[in-house]
ROTORLUM-430042 format. One record per residue (C-alpha): x, y, z; residue in three letters; residue number from 1. Coordinates in nm, 4 decimals. Example, Ala and Ser with C-alpha at 12.3 -4.5 7.8 and 13.67 -1.06 7.14 Angstrom:
<sites>
+----------+----------+----------+------+------+
!       c1 !       c2 !       c3 ! rodo ! zaza !
+----------+----------+----------+------+------+
!   1.2300 !  -0.4500 !   0.7800 !  ALA !    1 !
!   1.3670 !  -0.1060 !   0.7140 !  SER !    2 !
+----------+----------+----------+------+------+
</sites>
This chain:
<sites>
+----------+----------+----------+------+------+
!       c1 !       c2 !       c3 ! rodo ! zaza !
+----------+----------+----------+------+------+
!   8.8850 !  10.9210 !  10.6700 !  MET !    1 !
!   8.5685 !  11.0485 !  10.5052 !  ILE !    2 !
!   8.2616 !  10.8308 !  10.4713 !  ALA !    3 !
!   8.1531 !  10.7724 !  10.1155 !  SER !    4 !
!   7.8001 !  10.8730 !  10.0165 !  PRO !    5 !
!   7.7562 !  10.5046 !   9.9266 !  HIS !    6 !
!   7.7118 !  10.3433 !  10.2664 !  GLN !    7 !
!   7.6054 !  10.0083 !  10.1281 !  ASN !    8 !
!   7.7912 !   9.6913 !  10.2118 !  TYR !    9 !
!   8.0371 !   9.5773 !   9.9435 !  PHE !   10 !
!   8.2256 !   9.2519 !   9.9149 !  THR !   11 !
!   8.6010 !   9.2775 !   9.8671 !  ALA !   12 !
!   8.5575 !   9.1724 !   9.5031 !  GLN !   13 !
!   8.2900 !   9.4386 !   9.4428 !  GLU !   14 !
!   8.5165 !   9.6994 !   9.6006 !  TYR !   15 !
!   8.8100 !   9.6005 !   9.3793 !  LEU !   16 !
!   8.5942 !   9.6167 !   9.0654 !  GLN !   17 !
!   8.4496 !   9.9546 !   9.1634 !  MET !   18 !
!   8.7928 !  10.0923 !   9.2561 !  GLU !   19 !
!   8.9357 !  10.0066 !   8.9116 !  GLU !   20 !
!   8.6817 !  10.2416 !   8.7521 !  GLN !   21 !
!   8.6710 !  10.5155 !   9.0159 !  SER !   22 !
!   8.8227 !  10.8596 !   8.9617 !  ASP !   23 !
!   8.8935 !  10.8901 !   9.3344 !  ILE !   24 !
!   9.0536 !  10.6440 !   9.5748 !  LYS !   25 !
!   8.8612 !  10.4707 !   9.8480 !  HIS !   26 !
!   8.9792 !  10.2628 !  10.1383 !  GLU !   27 !
!   8.7779 !   9.9563 !  10.2352 !  TYR !   28 !
!   8.6970 !   9.8588 !  10.5925 !  ILE !   29 !
!   8.4937 !   9.5465 !  10.6507 !  ASP !   30 !
!   8.2499 !   9.5982 !  10.3647 !  GLY !   31 !
!   8.2288 !   9.9777 !  10.3703 !  TYR !   32 !
!   8.4159 !  10.2246 !  10.1523 !  ILE !   33 !
!   8.5633 !  10.5586 !  10.2550 !  TYR !   34 !
!   8.6905 !  10.8281 !  10.0206 !  ALA !   35 !
!   9.0542 !  10.9238 !  10.0742 !  LYS !   36 !
!   9.0935 !  11.2933 !  10.1565 !  PRO !   37 !
!   9.2935 !  11.5155 !   9.9268 !  GLU !   38 !
!   9.6475 !  11.5882 !  10.0382 !  VAL !   39 !
!   9.8573 !  11.9039 !  10.0348 !  LEU !   40 !
!  10.1944 !  11.9804 !   9.8782 !  ASP !   41 !
!  10.4122 !  11.8958 !  10.1837 !  PRO !   42 !
!  10.2476 !  11.5542 !  10.2047 !  HIS !   43 !
!  10.3035 !  11.4717 !   9.8386 !  VAL !   44 !
!  10.6577 !  11.6118 !   9.8385 !  THR !   45 !
!  10.7849 !  11.4161 !  10.1386 !  VAL !   46 !
!  10.6149 !  11.0932 !  10.0206 !  ALA !   47 !
!  10.7665 !  11.1384 !   9.6750 !  GLY !   48 !
!  11.1106 !  11.2092 !   9.8178 !  ASN !   49 !
!  11.1033 !  10.8918 !  10.0258 !  LEU !   50 !
!  10.9643 !  10.6730 !   9.7473 !  ALA !   51 !
!  11.2372 !  10.7861 !   9.5059 !  VAL !   52 !
!  11.5120 !  10.7368 !   9.7647 !  LEU !   53 !
!  11.3860 !  10.3894 !   9.8542 !  LEU !   54 !
!  11.3351 !  10.2873 !   9.4904 !  ARG !   55 !
!  11.6923 !  10.3807 !   9.4043 !  ASN !   56 !
!  11.8179 !  10.1969 !   9.7128 !  TYR !   57 !
!  11.6333 !   9.8658 !   9.6574 !  VAL !   58 !
!  11.6901 !   9.8518 !   9.2810 !  ARG !   59 !
!  11.8024 !   9.5011 !   9.1841 !  GLY !   60 !
!  11.7267 !   9.3514 !   9.5276 !  SER !   61 !
!  11.3931 !   9.1908 !   9.4463 !  GLY !   62 !
!  11.2102 !   9.4388 !   9.6689 !  CYS !   63 !
!  10.9458 !   9.6710 !   9.5262 !  ARG !   64 !
!  10.8500 !  10.0217 !   9.6378 !  VAL !   65 !
!  10.4951 !  10.1477 !   9.5906 !  TYR !   66 !
!  10.3583 !  10.4950 !   9.6412 !  MET !   67 !
!   9.9996 !  10.6057 !   9.7126 !  ALA !   68 !
!   9.8277 !  10.4184 !   9.4272 !  ASP !   69 !
!   9.8911 !  10.0622 !   9.5481 !  MET !   70 !
!   9.6598 !   9.9049 !   9.8028 !  LYS !   71 !
!   9.7737 !   9.7067 !  10.1072 !  ALA !   72 !
!   9.5339 !   9.4209 !  10.1783 !  ARG !   73 !
!   9.4731 !   9.2952 !  10.5306 !  ILE !   74 !
!   9.2746 !   8.9809 !  10.4572 !  GLU !   75 !
!   9.2278 !   8.8755 !  10.8201 !  SER !   76 !
!   9.0381 !   9.2005 !  10.8914 !  LEU !   77 !
!   8.8746 !   9.2496 !  10.5502 !  ASN !   78 !
!   9.0565 !   9.5796 !  10.4842 !  ARG !   79 !
!   9.2274 !   9.7619 !  10.1968 !  PHE !   80 !
!   9.4314 !  10.0763 !  10.2596 !  TYR !   81 !
!   9.6432 !  10.3009 !  10.0373 !  TYR !   82 !
!   9.9707 !  10.3569 !  10.2266 !  PRO !   83 !
!  10.1685 !  10.6633 !  10.1205 !  ASP !   84 !
!  10.4766 !  10.4438 !  10.0689 !  VAL !   85 !
!  10.5027 !  10.0662 !  10.0965 !  MET !   86 !
!  10.7872 !   9.8205 !  10.0413 !  VAL !   87 !
!  10.7477 !   9.4489 !   9.9848 !  THR !   88 !
!  11.0262 !   9.1987 !   9.9320 !  CYS !   89 !
!  10.7956 !   8.8952 !   9.9276 !  ASP !   90 !
!  10.7689 !   8.7102 !   9.5960 !  ARG !   91 !
!  10.4045 !   8.6228 !   9.6695 !  ARG !   92 !
!  10.3134 !   8.9887 !   9.6169 !  ASP !   93 !
!  10.3915 !   8.9487 !   9.2467 !  ARG !   94 !
!  10.0763 !   8.7355 !   9.2189 !  GLU !   95 !
!   9.8404 !   9.0267 !   9.2960 !  THR !   96 !
!   9.8894 !   9.3268 !   9.0667 !  PRO !   97 !
!   9.6135 !   9.5376 !   9.2312 !  GLY !   98 !
!   9.7196 !   9.5033 !   9.5956 !  TYR !   99 !
!   9.9996 !   9.3723 !   9.8171 !  LYS !  100 !
!   9.9558 !   9.1430 !  10.1185 !  ARG !  101 !
!  10.3112 !   9.1007 !  10.2524 !  PHE !  102 !
!  10.4768 !   9.4413 !  10.3013 !  PRO !  103 !
!  10.7790 !   9.4693 !  10.5293 !  CYS !  104 !
!  10.7560 !   9.8498 !  10.5506 !  LEU !  105 !
!  10.4565 !  10.0829 !  10.5484 !  ILE !  106 !
!  10.4873 !  10.4616 !  10.5667 !  VAL !  107 !
!  10.2065 !  10.7064 !  10.6302 !  GLU !  108 !
!  10.2633 !  11.0798 !  10.5904 !  VAL !  109 !
!  10.0539 !  11.2589 !  10.8495 !  LEU !  110 !
!   9.7956 !  11.5247 !  10.7736 !  SER !  111 !
!   9.5387 !  11.7022 !  10.9891 !  ASN !  112 !
!   9.2666 !  11.4767 !  10.8461 !  TYR !  113 !
!   9.4418 !  11.1425 !  10.8881 !  THR !  114 !
!   9.6784 !  11.1676 !  11.1857 !  GLU !  115 !
!   9.4480 !  11.0219 !  11.4518 !  ALA !  116 !
!   9.3420 !  10.7321 !  11.2275 !  PHE !  117 !
!   9.7016 !  10.6646 !  11.1100 !  ASP !  118 !
!   9.8226 !  10.6526 !  11.4716 !  ARG !  119 !
!   9.5256 !  10.4555 !  11.6029 !  GLY !  120 !
!   9.3011 !  10.2107 !  11.4228 !  ASP !  121 !
!   9.5013 !  10.1939 !  11.1010 !  LYS !  122 !
!   9.8224 !  10.1162 !  11.2906 !  PHE !  123 !
!   9.6377 !   9.8503 !  11.4918 !  ALA !  124 !
!   9.5142 !   9.6980 !  11.1649 !  ASP !  125 !
!   9.8609 !   9.7032 !  11.0072 !  TYR !  126 !
!  10.0042 !   9.5277 !  11.3138 !  GLN !  127 !
!   9.8113 !   9.2149 !  11.2156 !  THR !  128 !
!  10.0270 !   9.1791 !  10.9016 !  LEU !  129 !
!  10.2837 !   8.9173 !  11.0014 !  GLU !  130 !
!  10.5257 !   9.0372 !  10.7317 !  SER !  131 !
!  10.5264 !   9.3977 !  10.8574 !  LEU !  132 !
!  10.8509 !   9.4815 !  11.0367 !  GLN !  133 !
!  10.8270 !   9.8599 !  11.0464 !  GLU !  134 !
!  10.5532 !  10.1247 !  11.0445 !  TYR !  135 !
!  10.6674 !  10.4825 !  10.9880 !  VAL !  136 !
!  10.4823 !  10.8094 !  11.0458 !  LEU !  137 !
!  10.6236 !  11.1235 !  10.8851 !  ILE !  138 !
!  10.5192 !  11.4657 !  11.0092 !  ASN !  139 !
!  10.4559 !  11.7544 !  10.7660 !  THR !  140 !
!  10.4413 !  12.0327 !  11.0261 !  LYS !  141 !
!  10.8043 !  11.9882 !  11.1332 !  ARG !  142 !
!  11.0897 !  11.7455 !  11.0771 !  GLN !  143 !
!  10.9848 !  11.4366 !  11.2682 !  ARG !  144 !
!  10.9970 !  11.0709 !  11.1656 !  VAL !  145 !
!  10.8541 !  10.8071 !  11.3988 !  GLU !  146 !
!  10.9589 !  10.4481 !  11.3289 !  CYS !  147 !
!  10.7651 !  10.1744 !  11.5029 !  PHE !  148 !
!  10.9599 !   9.8483 !  11.4766 !  ARG !  149 !
!  10.8446 !   9.4996 !  11.5680 !  ARG !  150 !
!  11.1046 !   9.3436 !  11.7972 !  ASN !  151 !
!  11.1845 !   8.9745 !  11.8503 !  GLU !  152 !
!  10.9138 !   8.9490 !  12.1171 !  GLN !  153 !
!  10.6531 !   9.0913 !  11.8767 !  GLY !  154 !
!  10.6317 !   9.4247 !  12.0566 !  LEU !  155 !
!  10.6295 !   9.7533 !  11.8670 !  TRP !  156 !
!  10.9152 !   9.9797 !  11.9755 !  VAL !  157 !
!  10.9290 !  10.3488 !  11.8817 !  LEU !  158 !
!  11.2418 !  10.5267 !  11.7554 !  GLN !  159 !
!  11.1880 !  10.8973 !  11.6810 !  SER !  160 !
!  11.4036 !  11.1203 !  11.4639 !  TYR !  161 !
!  11.3735 !  11.5004 !  11.4680 !  THR !  162 !
!  11.5474 !  11.8013 !  11.3151 !  SER !  163 !
!  11.8164 !  11.7513 !  11.5815 !  GLU !  164 !
!  11.9176 !  11.4266 !  11.4119 !  HIS !  165 !
!  12.1305 !  11.4299 !  11.0997 !  GLN !  166 !
!  11.9706 !  11.1154 !  10.9605 !  SER !  167 !
!  11.6984 !  10.8566 !  11.0070 !  PHE !  168 !
!  11.7087 !  10.4789 !  10.9634 !  ARG !  169 !
!  11.4605 !  10.2231 !  10.8303 !  LEU !  170 !
!  11.5769 !   9.8889 !  10.9689 !  ASN !  171 !
!  11.3279 !   9.6809 !  10.7702 !  SER !  172 !
!  11.5129 !   9.7574 !  10.4467 !  VAL !  173 !
!  11.8539 !   9.8480 !  10.5977 !  ASP !  174 !
!  11.8231 !  10.2061 !  10.4706 !  PHE !  175 !
!  11.9643 !  10.5297 !  10.6097 !  GLU !  176 !
!  11.9268 !  10.8834 !  10.4764 !  GLU !  177 !
!  11.9537 !  11.2414 !  10.5976 !  THR !  178 !
!  11.6561 !  11.4296 !  10.7310 !  MET !  179 !
!  11.7457 !  11.7152 !  10.4961 !  ALA !  180 !
!  11.7130 !  11.4879 !  10.1923 !  THR !  181 !
!  11.3803 !  11.3452 !  10.3110 !  LEU !  182 !
!  11.2384 !  11.6947 !  10.3639 !  TYR !  183 !
!  11.3969 !  11.8525 !  10.0542 !  GLU !  184 !
!  11.1619 !  12.1133 !   9.8985 !  ASP !  185 !
!  10.9025 !  12.0694 !  10.1749 !  VAL !  186 !
!  10.7379 !  12.3926 !  10.2849 !  VAL !  187 !
!  10.5911 !  12.3226 !  10.6271 !  PHE !  188 !
!  10.2198 !  12.3808 !  10.6874 !  GLU !  189 !
+----------+----------+----------+------+------+
</sites>
């Protein structure tokens, strides 16, 4: 996450207004904005592959799939993030066209610039979303998908999938696909 040259405090409403007119995306953390780093081809390719696969799978179910340009709002922490892929099946998310508050699945594709934040503070922030059932990290250096799932006790349990596995599973949306299809056309960094 890169600090914006504008290190003034912004309200959530000011951030949303500014973001509508900005040529670059910013994430919002408790009044401060941070420019999103640019991403490389493997990142965009794997995120696009997953978004298309999920969109085709949930078609007609009432669930919606969003990719990169839709914000996830964490009201309790005063945060807005841009997940790489997000799925919401909650009708209340139809009320807010600029952001979603009730995702069941959030996916972040890892890069050198974002991996520590995606694994650490951002994951901790996402865990406060009561609707979130699954948080997924996808590696772009090798075939590796890490699915963190909230169990019945509220604990986050990790299931990893690697190139040794034929497929991976996203329990939150009852979806299964091959690793080869997820990583189709990806040239590893």
